[in-house]
Structures are given as structure tokens and as C-alpha cells.
C-alpha positions in Angstrom: 191.0 98.3 92.1 187.9 95.9 93.2 188.3 97.1 96.6 188.8 100.7 95.6 185.6 100.5 94.2 183.4 99.0 96.5 184.5 102.0 99.0 183.3 104.3 96.6 180.0 101.9 96.3 180.3 102.2 92.1 179.7 99.1 90.0 182.0 98.9 86.6 179.3 100.1 84.6 179.0 103.4 86.6 183.0 103.5 86.3 182.4 102.9 83.0 180.2 105.4 82.6 181.8 108.1 84.5 185.2 107.3 83.0 184.0 106.8 79.4 185.8 103.6 78.6 184.6 100.4 77.9 183.3 98.3 80.5 185.5 95.9 78.7 188.6 97.5 78.9 187.4 97.9 82.6 187.1 93.9 83.3 190.4 93.3 82.2 192.3 95.7 84.3 190.6 94.4 87.1 191.7 90.7 86.4 195.2 92.0 85.3 194.6 90.7 82.2 195.8 93.7 79.6 199.3 93.7 77.8 198.9 97.4 77.0 197.1 100.2 78.2 197.5 104.5 76.8 198.6 106.5 79.8 195.8 108.6 78.8 193.5 105.4 79.7 195.1 104.9 83.3 194.3 108.9 84.1 191.1 108.2 83.5 190.7 105.2 85.3 192.6 107.2 88.3 190.1 110.4 88.0 187.4 107.6 88.2 189.1 106.0 92.2 189.8 109.3 93.0 193.6 108.4 93.3 196.5 109.8 91.8 197.4 109.1 88.6 201.6 108.1 89.4 199.7 105.3 91.8 198.0 103.5 88.5 201.1 104.2 86.3 203.0 102.5 89.3 200.3 99.6 89.5 200.0 99.0 85.7 203.8 99.2 85.3 205.2 97.2 88.2 201.8 95.1 89.2 201.0 92.9 86.7 203.4 90.5 87.4 202.1 90.4 90.9 199.1 88.0 90.6 201.1 85.1 89.9 203.7 86.4 92.9 201.0 86.7 95.2 199.9 83.0 94.6 203.2 81.6 95.7 203.7 83.6 98.3 200.2 81.9 99.5 202.1 78.6 99.7 203.3 80.1 103.3 201.9 83.3 104.2 200.7 86.2 101.2 200.8 89.3 102.8 199.4 92.4 100.7 197.6 94.9 101.7 195.0 97.9 100.5 194.7 101.0 100.2 190.7 101.9 101.1 190.3 105.7 101.3 192.4 109.2 102.6 190.2 110.3 105.7 191.7 113.5 105.6 193.6 115.3 103.4 192.9 113.7 100.6 195.5 114.7 97.0 196.0 118.4 96.6 194.3 119.3 99.5 195.9 123.0 100.6 197.1 123.8 104.2 198.9 127.3 105.0 202.7 127.3 104.8 204.5 126.1 108.2 200.7 124.5 109.4 200.5 121.7 111.6 198.4 118.5 110.2 197.1 115.1 111.0 196.8 113.1 108.0 194.8 109.2 108.3 194.7 106.8 105.6 192.4 103.6 105.9 194.2 100.4 104.8 193.0 96.5 104.9 194.7 93.4 105.4 194.4 91.5 102.7 197.2 88.7 102.8 197.0 85.6 104.8 198.9 86.6 107.7 198.5 89.2 110.4 200.6 92.5 111.1 201.6 92.4 113.9 204.7 94.3 115.6 204.7 96.6 112.5 205.8 99.9 111.8 204.9 103.1 109.3 208.1 104.3 108.3 209.0 107.8 106.7 210.9 107.1 103.6 211.1 110.8 102.5 214.3 112.2 102.1 214.1 115.8 103.7 215.8 118.9 102.2 216.3 122.1 104.3 217.3 124.9 101.7 219.3 128.2 102.2 218.0 131.3 101.2 221.4 133.9 100.0 221.1 136.7 102.3 219.5 139.4 100.7 217.3 137.5 99.3 213.3 138.0 99.6 213.4 134.5 101.4 215.8 134.6 103.3 215.5 134.7 107.3 219.2 133.7 108.3 218.5 129.9 109.1 217.7 126.5 107.1 214.0 126.3 105.9 212.2 123.6 105.6 211.5 122.7 102.2 209.2 119.3 102.0 206.6 118.0 104.6 208.0 117.0 108.2 206.9 114.5 109.8 206.5 115.0 113.8 207.1 111.6 114.0 209.8 109.2 110.7 207.6 106.5 112.0 204.5 105.0 113.9 203.6 101.5 115.3 200.7 100.2 113.0 198.1 98.2 115.0 198.3 94.4 115.4 195.7 93.6 112.0 194.4 90.3 111.2 193.2 89.1 107.5 190.6 90.9 106.1 190.8 93.6 108.9 190.9 97.1 108.5 193.0 100.1 110.1 193.4 103.6 109.9 197.1 105.0 110.4 197.6 109.1 111.8 200.9 111.1 111.1 201.9 114.5 112.6 202.9 116.5 109.8 204.4 120.1 109.7 204.1 122.0 105.8 207.4 123.8 104.6 207.6 127.3 104.5 207.5 127.9 100.8 204.4 127.6 98.6 204.6 124.4 96.4 203.0 121.1 95.7 204.6 118.6 98.3 204.3 114.8 99.2 205.6 112.4 101.7 205.3 108.7 101.0 205.3 105.7 103.7 206.2 102.5 104.2 205.2 99.2 106.7 208.2 97.7 108.2 207.7 94.4 109.8 208.4 93.5 112.9 212.4 92.4 111.4 212.5 95.9 110.3 212.6 95.4 106.8 210.3 96.9 103.9 207.3 94.1 104.2 206.5 95.1 100.9 209.2 96.7 98.4 207.2 96.4 95.2 204.2 98.4 96.1 204.1 102.2 96.2 203.0 102.1 100.0 201.0 105.1 101.3 201.7 109.0 100.5 199.9 112.5 101.2 200.5 114.9 98.7 199.0 118.9 99.5 199.1 121.9 98.4 200.7 125.0 100.1 199.3 128.1 99.8 200.7 131.4 101.8 197.2 133.5 103.1 
């Protein structure tokens, strides 16, 4: 959250004013020193940070133990990353059915170990929807329903602690108007998910027929 505020050039005072949440609550959230928060509060925080509410809920429900966990990992090499910004196609961007587009995220290595030999892997379960003959969508073959990556994984450039990196993937929008999402996670040099308890990156767009 601190990194996101910095990326938005926003102070805690400004965040409190924009979200109508008290500065005291913001400070507690930033310190992960809050035992109970209303869903409405998390939604306001997400709107202020220009991120999806689901991300905030996952951080809140699963992220409270992370400070202690990171401290323990720090005895050797802490693995941590932080989202900075959607460089292209932020949440709920409009794309056309069947459109090819490039999604770019910017993240930073917040740990003490370099990322070498890492990959960014799509973790979606892709569906092919078959329409019944005679229906308005029937085309005689499988119809893509969901964002389709042109590559299921891409290499992550070697990234030292504290360094930022931009990650780019090519996607194809589905054949139906809908809201579609694609999830991606980092794999280490052994092919294991580097941060299994972290949401990872995602692209969420609104697909329309023009």
C-alpha cells in the first residue's frame, strides 16, 4: 500500500480526504495493525489506490501474517514483490471482441534476493464454449470465452533488489461481450510459484461489440 501511494504521489492526508476514511485507520492499515475492517472500508481504499477491490480483500484476509512471515524469511533471502502500476489497459478498460492487445505491468523487487531465471506464467483455466446449432452465436466451432494469452509464459528480466521491471504479455479478447480477466504468477528458476500466497498480476477488461 505504501508503494502504491508513492506511485500515485499521494500523501496519507490526501488519501484520507479522498476516501473519507480517517487518517488513523489509514495508518493502521499501512502498519497491518488492524484486526477488523469493514468491506466498505476496503472498497474505499481500493478506489483511492486505483486498484481492484478484490486485491484489497485478498491482502486483508490473507495478508495480515505477511509482515511476520517476511521477517522470518529475511534470515536468509526474502522473496517479495510489489505492484506499482498498470502501464497499459488498467482495470475495466474497453476492448473489442477478438481484439489483440498488449498488457504491461510495472512491479518492483521488494525482497533481498535477485530474480534470476524467473518466468511470468498464466494461471488461467481457459474455456472453449460450443454454441448449439441454431443459436444466435452458433459458428460451427468452439468459441473463445476468456482472455487468451498468445504465450502462456514470458521471461522476467534479471531484477535486483529494489529494481523496477515492466512485464508485457500479448492477449486476445474473447468472442463474446463480457468482463474478462487473466491471472499471472511468477515462477522461480526451479519452476515453482515464487509467492504462492500472493494474488499475483491480473488483467481485467470489458469486452464490447462495436
